[in-house]
C-alpha positions as CSV (number, residue, x, y, z in Angstrom):
1,M,82.5,116.5,157.0
2,N,81.6,117.3,153.5
3,V,83.8,120.0,152.1
4,L,82.7,122.4,148.8
5,V,84.9,124.9,147.5
6,I,83.3,127.6,145.3
7,N,84.3,130.2,143.1
8,Q,87.6,129.0,142.0
9,C,88.4,130.0,138.6
10,S,91.2,127.5,136.7
11,T,92.7,129.6,134.1
12,N,94.6,132.2,137.2
13,K,97.1,130.6,138.2
14,G,96.8,132.9,141.6
15,D,93.7,131.4,141.8
16,R,94.9,127.8,141.3
17,A,97.5,128.8,144.1
18,V,95.0,129.9,146.5
19,L,93.0,126.9,146.1
20,Y,96.4,125.1,146.5
21,Y,96.3,126.1,150.1
22,V,92.6,125.3,150.8
23,L,93.3,121.9,150.1
24,K,96.2,121.8,152.0
25,A,94.7,122.9,155.0
26,L,91.7,121.3,155.2
27,K,94.3,117.8,154.6
28,Q,95.8,119.4,157.9
29,E,92.3,119.6,159.4
30,G,91.7,115.8,158.6
31,I,89.0,116.4,155.6
32,E,89.0,114.5,152.7
33,N,85.8,114.9,151.5
34,V,86.3,117.8,149.1
35,T,84.4,119.0,146.3
36,V,85.8,122.2,144.4
37,S,83.7,124.1,141.9
38,A,86.0,125.5,139.4
39,S,85.4,127.2,136.1
40,N,86.2,125.2,132.9
41,P,87.0,121.7,135.3
42,Q,88.9,120.6,132.1
43,Y,92.1,122.4,132.6
44,W,92.1,120.8,136.4
45,H,92.0,117.8,134.2
46,E,95.0,118.7,131.9
47,K,97.3,120.5,134.4
48,P,96.2,118.8,138.0
49,D,98.0,120.8,140.9
50,Y,96.9,119.2,144.1
51,P,98.8,119.0,147.1
52,S,97.9,115.4,148.0
53,G,94.4,113.5,147.9
54,D,91.9,113.1,145.7
55,V,89.5,115.9,144.9
56,K,86.6,115.9,143.2
57,V,86.2,118.8,140.6
58,I,83.0,120.2,138.7
59,P,81.7,123.0,137.3
60,W,80.1,126.6,138.7
61,G,76.8,127.0,139.4
62,W,76.4,129.1,137.2
63,N,77.9,126.9,134.3
64,I,80.0,128.9,132.2
65,S,82.9,126.1,131.1
66,R,83.2,125.5,127.1
67,K,85.4,123.0,125.6
68,K,88.2,124.4,123.8
69,N,88.8,124.5,119.9
70,T,85.3,124.5,118.9
71,N,83.7,126.2,115.8
72,I,81.6,129.1,115.4
73,F,78.2,127.4,115.7
74,V,78.9,125.8,119.3
75,K,81.1,129.1,120.6
76,I,77.5,130.9,119.2
77,F,75.2,128.4,121.0
78,H,77.4,129.0,124.5
79,L,77.6,132.3,124.5
80,F,73.3,132.6,124.4
81,C,72.8,129.5,126.9
82,K,75.9,130.2,129.3
83,V,76.4,133.8,129.3
84,K,73.5,136.0,128.0
85,L,70.4,134.1,129.8
86,P,72.0,133.3,132.6
87,R,72.9,137.0,132.6
88,Q,69.5,138.6,131.5
89,I,67.4,135.9,133.5
90,Y,68.6,134.0,136.2
91,F,70.8,136.1,137.7
92,P,68.0,138.5,138.4
93,L,65.9,135.9,139.5
94,V,68.1,134.8,142.1
95,R,68.8,138.4,143.3
96,N,65.5,138.8,143.5
97,A,64.9,135.1,145.3
98,I,68.1,136.3,148.0
99,I,66.7,139.8,148.6
100,A,63.1,138.4,149.4
101,G,64.6,135.5,152.0
102,K,62.8,132.8,149.8
103,C,64.1,129.7,147.8
104,P,61.8,129.4,145.0
105,W,61.5,125.9,143.4
106,Y,62.3,126.8,140.1
107,L,66.0,128.0,141.4
108,R,66.7,124.2,140.4
109,L,65.9,124.9,137.3
110,L,68.6,127.8,136.8
111,V,71.8,125.9,138.2
112,N,73.9,123.6,137.4
113,K,73.2,119.7,138.5
114,E,76.5,118.9,139.2
115,Y,76.6,121.9,141.5
116,L,73.5,121.6,143.2
117,E,73.9,117.9,144.2
118,A,77.1,118.4,145.8
119,L,75.7,121.7,147.4
120,Q,72.9,119.7,148.7
121,K,75.6,116.9,150.6
122,A,77.9,119.4,151.7
123,D,78.2,120.3,155.3
124,I,79.8,123.5,154.8
125,V,80.6,125.9,152.1
126,I,84.2,128.1,151.4
127,S,84.5,130.1,149.0
128,T,87.9,130.6,148.4
129,G,89.7,133.7,149.0
130,G,90.2,136.4,146.7
131,H,88.5,139.1,145.0
132,H,84.7,138.0,144.3
133,L,82.7,140.5,145.8
134,T,83.0,143.7,143.9
135,T,82.1,146.1,141.0
136,I,85.3,146.1,139.5
137,I,84.7,142.6,137.5
138,A,81.1,143.5,136.2
139,G,79.2,147.1,137.6
140,H,76.2,145.1,137.4
141,I,77.2,142.1,140.1
142,R,76.2,139.6,137.6
143,T,79.0,137.7,138.1
144,P,78.6,133.5,138.6
145,Q,80.8,133.8,141.6
146,I,78.1,135.9,143.4
147,F,75.3,133.9,141.9
148,D,76.8,131.1,143.1
149,M,77.4,132.2,146.8
150,A,73.5,133.6,146.9
151,I,72.6,130.1,145.7
152,A,74.7,128.8,148.8
153,L,72.5,130.8,150.8
154,L,69.5,130.2,149.6
155,Y,69.7,126.5,150.5
156,N,70.8,127.3,153.9
157,K,74.2,125.9,154.0
158,P,76.6,127.5,156.1
159,L,78.7,129.9,153.8
160,L,82.4,130.8,154.6
161,L,83.7,134.0,153.4
162,W,87.7,132.6,153.1
163,S,90.6,135.6,152.9
164,Q,88.5,138.1,150.7
165,S,89.0,141.6,148.9
166,V,85.5,142.9,149.3
167,G,84.8,146.0,147.3
168,T,85.2,148.8,145.8
169,F,81.6,149.4,145.0
170,K,79.8,151.5,142.3
171,F,76.2,149.2,141.5
172,M,74.6,150.3,138.5
173,S,71.7,149.2,139.4
174,P,69.5,149.8,142.9
175,S,68.8,145.8,143.4
176,S,72.9,145.2,143.3
177,K,73.5,146.6,146.7
178,P,70.6,145.0,148.7
179,M,72.0,141.4,147.4
180,I,75.8,142.1,148.3
181,Q,74.5,143.2,152.1
182,E,72.4,139.8,151.7
183,I,75.6,137.6,150.9
184,L,77.7,139.6,153.2
185,S,75.0,139.3,156.4
186,G,73.8,136.1,155.5
187,S,77.6,134.4,155.5
188,G,78.4,132.8,158.8
189,K,82.0,134.3,158.9
190,V,84.0,137.0,156.3
191,F,87.5,136.6,156.8
192,I,89.1,139.9,154.9
193,R,93.1,140.2,154.1
194,D,93.1,144.0,154.1
195,E,91.7,147.5,155.6
196,A,90.2,148.4,152.7
197,S,87.8,145.5,153.2
198,L,86.7,146.8,156.6
199,D,85.8,150.4,155.1
200,E,83.7,148.5,152.0
201,I,81.7,146.1,154.3
202,E,80.6,149.7,157.0
203,K,79.7,151.4,153.9
204,L,77.3,149.0,153.2
205,E,75.8,149.2,157.0
206,V,76.2,145.5,157.5
207,S,77.6,144.4,160.8
208,T,81.3,143.2,161.5
209,E,80.9,140.8,164.5
210,H,81.2,138.2,161.9
211,V,83.6,139.9,160.0
212,F,87.8,138.9,161.0
213,K,90.8,140.5,159.7
214,T,93.1,137.2,158.3
215,R,96.0,137.3,155.9
216,E,96.2,136.4,151.9
217,S,95.9,132.4,151.4
218,V,98.6,132.2,149.7
219,F,100.8,133.3,152.6
220,G,100.4,130.1,153.5
221,L,102.2,128.6,151.5
222,Y,105.5,130.0,152.9
223,D,107.2,126.4,154.0
224,V,107.3,124.9,150.2
225,V,109.9,127.3,149.4
226,K,112.9,125.0,149.1
227,S,116.0,128.1,149.0
228,R,116.3,131.2,150.6
229,I,119.3,132.4,149.3
230,A,120.1,136.3,149.7
231,P,119.4,137.9,147.1
232,S,122.8,139.3,145.9
233,K,124.1,136.2,145.7
234,R,121.3,135.0,143.0
235,E,121.6,134.7,139.7
236,P,120.9,138.2,138.3
237,I,117.5,137.4,136.9
238,L,114.2,139.7,137.1
239,G,111.1,138.4,137.4
240,V,108.3,140.0,135.5
241,S,104.2,139.7,135.7
242,V,102.1,142.1,134.3
243,W,98.0,142.9,133.9
244,T,96.0,143.2,130.9
245,G,92.9,144.8,132.6
246,N,93.8,148.6,131.3
247,K,94.2,147.5,127.4
248,Q,90.6,149.3,126.8
249,N,92.6,152.6,126.1
250,P,95.1,152.0,123.1
251,N,97.4,155.5,124.3
252,T,97.6,154.5,128.0
253,W,98.2,150.4,126.9
254,N,100.8,151.7,124.5
255,D,102.6,153.6,127.3
256,Y,102.1,150.6,129.8
257,I,104.4,148.1,127.3
258,R,106.7,151.1,126.8
259,C,107.2,151.4,130.7
260,F,108.3,148.0,131.1
261,A,110.5,148.0,128.1
262,D,112.5,151.1,129.3
263,L,112.8,149.3,132.9
264,I,114.1,146.1,131.1
265,N,116.6,147.9,129.0
266,Y,117.3,149.7,132.1
267,A,117.8,146.4,134.4
268,I,120.1,145.0,131.1
269,E,122.3,148.1,130.5
270,T,122.7,149.0,134.1
271,G,121.4,147.1,136.9
272,G,123.2,144.0,135.5
273,F,121.0,141.6,135.0
274,K,121.5,138.9,132.7
275,Q,118.5,137.5,132.2
276,I,114.9,138.5,132.1
277,R,112.1,135.7,133.7
278,F,108.2,136.9,132.2
279,F,105.7,134.5,134.8
280,P,102.1,134.5,132.6
281,M,99.5,134.3,135.1
282,E,96.6,133.4,132.8
283,L,96.7,129.8,131.3
284,Q,94.5,131.4,128.5
285,G,97.4,133.2,127.7
286,S,95.7,136.6,127.6
287,D,98.6,138.3,129.0
288,R,100.8,136.7,126.9
289,S,100.6,138.7,124.0
290,C,101.1,141.8,126.6
291,I,104.7,140.0,126.9
292,E,105.3,139.7,123.2
293,D,104.7,143.3,122.7
294,I,107.5,143.9,125.3
295,V,109.7,141.9,124.7
296,K,110.0,143.7,121.1
297,L,111.0,147.0,122.2
298,V,113.9,144.9,124.5
299,N,116.9,145.8,122.7
300,K,118.3,142.0,124.1
301,K,115.9,140.3,123.4
302,E,117.8,136.9,123.6
303,L,117.9,137.4,127.3
304,C,114.1,137.4,127.6
305,N,112.7,134.0,128.9
306,I,108.7,133.4,129.2
307,I,108.2,130.5,131.5
308,E,105.6,128.6,129.4
309,D,102.3,126.6,130.4
310,F,101.8,125.6,133.8
311,P,104.0,124.3,136.1
312,G,102.4,124.1,139.1
313,T,101.9,126.4,142.5
314,E,105.0,125.1,144.1
315,E,107.4,125.0,141.2
316,H,106.2,128.1,140.3
317,I,106.6,129.9,143.2
318,N,110.0,128.4,143.9
319,L,111.5,129.9,140.2
320,I,110.8,133.0,141.8
321,S,112.3,132.8,144.6
322,Q,115.1,132.3,142.4
323,C,115.1,135.6,140.7
324,R,117.2,138.6,142.3
325,M,114.5,141.2,141.7
326,Y,110.8,140.9,140.8
327,V,108.6,143.6,139.4
328,G,104.4,142.6,139.5
329,H,101.0,143.9,138.5
330,K,99.0,141.0,139.1
331,T,98.0,140.5,142.8
332,H,99.4,137.1,143.3
333,S,102.6,137.4,141.3
334,Q,103.0,140.3,144.1
335,I,102.3,137.9,147.1
336,F,104.1,134.8,145.4
337,S,107.4,137.7,145.5
338,L,106.4,138.8,148.8
339,V,106.7,134.8,149.9
340,A,109.5,134.3,148.1
341,G,111.3,136.4,150.0
342,T,112.1,138.0,146.1
343,P,112.3,141.7,146.6
344,L,109.4,143.1,145.0
345,L,108.6,146.5,142.8
346,A,104.8,146.6,143.0
347,I,102.2,148.1,140.5
348,A,98.6,148.7,142.3
349,Y,95.6,148.2,140.0
350,H,93.7,148.2,143.6
351,K,94.0,149.7,147.0
352,K,95.1,145.7,148.1
353,T,98.0,146.2,146.9
354,E,99.0,149.1,148.2
355,D,97.4,147.6,151.9
356,F,99.6,144.5,151.4
357,M,102.5,146.6,150.5
358,T,102.3,148.4,153.6
359,Q,101.8,144.9,155.8
360,F,105.4,144.6,154.9
361,S,106.2,148.5,155.8
362,L,107.5,148.3,152.3
363,G,104.9,151.0,151.0
364,K,107.5,152.7,149.6
365,Y,107.9,150.2,146.7
366,C,105.0,149.9,145.2
367,I,103.4,152.5,142.5
368,V,99.9,153.0,141.4
369,D,99.5,152.0,137.8
370,T,98.0,155.5,136.9
371,Q,101.1,157.2,137.9
372,L,103.1,154.5,135.8
373,S,105.8,156.2,134.1
374,S,109.4,154.9,132.9
375,G,111.5,157.5,135.2
376,K,109.3,156.6,138.3
377,F,110.0,153.0,137.6
378,I,113.4,153.3,136.8
379,E,113.7,155.5,140.3
380,L,112.6,152.4,142.4
381,F,114.2,149.7,140.7
382,N,117.4,151.9,141.9
383,Q,116.3,152.1,145.6
384,I,114.9,148.2,145.7
385,N,118.5,147.4,143.4
386,E,120.7,148.7,146.4
387,N,118.9,147.0,149.2
388,L,117.8,143.7,147.8
389,D,118.8,141.8,151.0
390,L,117.4,144.2,153.8
391,I,114.0,144.3,151.9
392,S,114.1,140.2,151.6
393,E,115.1,139.9,155.2
394,K,112.3,142.1,155.7
395,E,109.6,140.0,153.3
396,Q,110.3,136.6,154.8
397,E,110.2,138.2,158.4
398,T,106.8,139.1,158.1
399,A,105.3,136.9,155.3
400,F,106.4,133.7,158.3
401,G,104.6,135.9,160.7
402,M,101.1,135.8,158.4
403,F,101.7,132.0,157.5
404,Q,101.4,130.9,160.8
405,R,98.2,133.5,161.0
406,V,96.8,132.2,158.3
407,Q,97.2,128.5,159.1
408,S,96.0,129.4,162.8
409,D,93.0,131.5,161.0
410,F,91.9,128.8,158.9
411,S,92.2,126.2,161.4
412,E,90.1,127.7,163.9
413,M,87.1,128.4,160.9
414,I,86.9,124.5,160.6
415,K,86.9,124.2,164.0
416,D,84.4,126.6,165.2
417,Y,82.1,124.6,162.5
418,R,83.1,120.8,163.1
419,N,82.4,121.5,166.8
């Protein structure tokens, strides 16, 4: 069986962990012929992170890859040819084709050649788990992930949407909704990882006969954690990750930085923490400036440590398993913490985080980012710090059950198509 895995984002450490699980699970099913379609494949060549086996990495069908350290003219050329032109011309043509249910001859001129060749050889196409079908990223839905899903369906390939968050949707154009409807309806199976996704699919009036509930892919990595020492016996390390999606509003952004700094100062001065370990979740460093701004407001800056570069998925999760507590805003940083059994204070920028915490019966330790304040932050910190071991036990028990569920669901999905 030839498998093409699509929609992978090379620079996002959470997405890399999802792919790590998918490759690990395919290996367990005895599947060796795997091609991965990823943004910026050079990040995989420079910083490989595979559980085992030989994996071929190619660009997305809508190829946005660009070499690093290029001059201004190359950047302008890239912006026009790989961003503006596909967004304004290629995407509408693909959208019209999938709504009409026809695969016109000119599609092959719009799609990256390597992607098209891999697609034609594939027996099945798997969209990596994640949050690809939404208007949060782009109200007009003109994203490479949705483009590539549509191309797979137009070439009549079995498309499996694995462990997805679907929605929310606020469509900016009338033709966007029918395209999403066609993708969801045309996929062989749709696996969703949170309750809100089912509501979103039903709102779109898409049949749910082929929609199945599963868990987040990274719970399938429960078995990579090497040590599960009770948090109260771990070194007094506070792990932190941030999210930069709300950076556009300067006033809100400054409040955000101050809330984190206030919490960290409190954790050091009152909570007994001796080290603050920051975990950037982007290889391109888009969250690095945020971390540096927080550190500037920390009284004891010498206690702050930033985990540099990319330690690899297994090492990353195990570093979090050494923390006594974790404060996470990025979705997969939260999943890493839950998998590692590290008590989590979760900040939600999307309903999916609230769903995950509810699944663990830990919803009271989750705060929506629009309600974030230093006082609330510190209040939740104290509640968690007083119940570290009980919270960790609950996390590990639930995460192990999810680990088993993810493995079973993925295996059944492959077996169905193999048969």
